[in-house]
N, C-alpha and C positions, 0 to 999 in steps of 0.2 A: 744710284747707287752712291752720291755724293754726301760729305757730311755735311754739317752745319756747325758753326761755333757757338758752343754751350758753355754755360757754367754751373759747376756742383757745388757752389759755396766755399770750393776750396781755391778757386779761379782756375781752375782746370781745363783747357781748351783743346775741343777734338780738332783735329786735323780733319783738312779737305780728303775727300779719297775719290781719285780720277782715273779713268779706265782706258788704257788703250782700246782703239777699234779691235783689234786681234784678238786680245784679253777678252773683251766684251763677248766677244763670238765663242769663244771657247766656254765661257763661263756658260751663256747661254744652252751649250750641247750638255752640258754634266745634268745627273739625274737631279731633280728638285731637294732631297733631302740633302745632298753633296752642298748645292747651291745657297742652301740656307746654312749650312755649318760653315762655309767658308766667307759666307758676305756676314755671320755673326762674328767669327774670330778676325775678322779683319776690321770690323767695329771696335773691337775689344782692344785691339792693338791702335787704331788712332786714337782711341778716348782716353786710355790706359797708358798704352806702350807696351803693355805685356804680351805674352806670346811666345812661342817655340820660333823666334827670327833668329836666323844668322848670317852672317856676311857670306856673299859667294866669294870662290876663288877664281882667280884669271877672268873677272868682267866684273862691272861695277853693279850695284843692285844687293838686293838680301831676298831671301827665301822664309816663308812662312809656312810650317807645316799644318797640314788638316789633314789628319789619316794618312790616306795614301795619294792623296793630294797636295800641292807646291804650287804657292804663290808666289812669283816673282817681282820684285818690286824696288823703286826708288822711293826714299824718303828724306825729305826735307823737315825743316824748324814747321811748316805750316800745313804741307802737302804729302800726301802717298799716291805716286803715279803706280798704278797695277799695269805691269808689263807682259804677263802670262801668268795662266793659270791651265792646269793640265795635273794627268797621273804622274806620280813620281819616276815613271820608267821610261816616259817619254819627252818630261821638260827640259832636262838639260842637254838635250841633243841640239 
């Protein structure tokens, strides 16, 4: 699930998506339909910067909402590092 650098005629560059081992394991345990939704939302954010993303309070990183699931990641100019994936009731603990 890593991104590639692409251009779309407007010189937009897609960020690379990297997963921690724990985030990858948690992602694989999710239902297939949820995996597809999360992968699509992360790819959209990596390409356009669009999505329901908010900064976390009290710790570094941001969260992306995908229905009842949350993706916690750290974002730089070239990279999105996914650190945690899970249901919203469990992810912030």
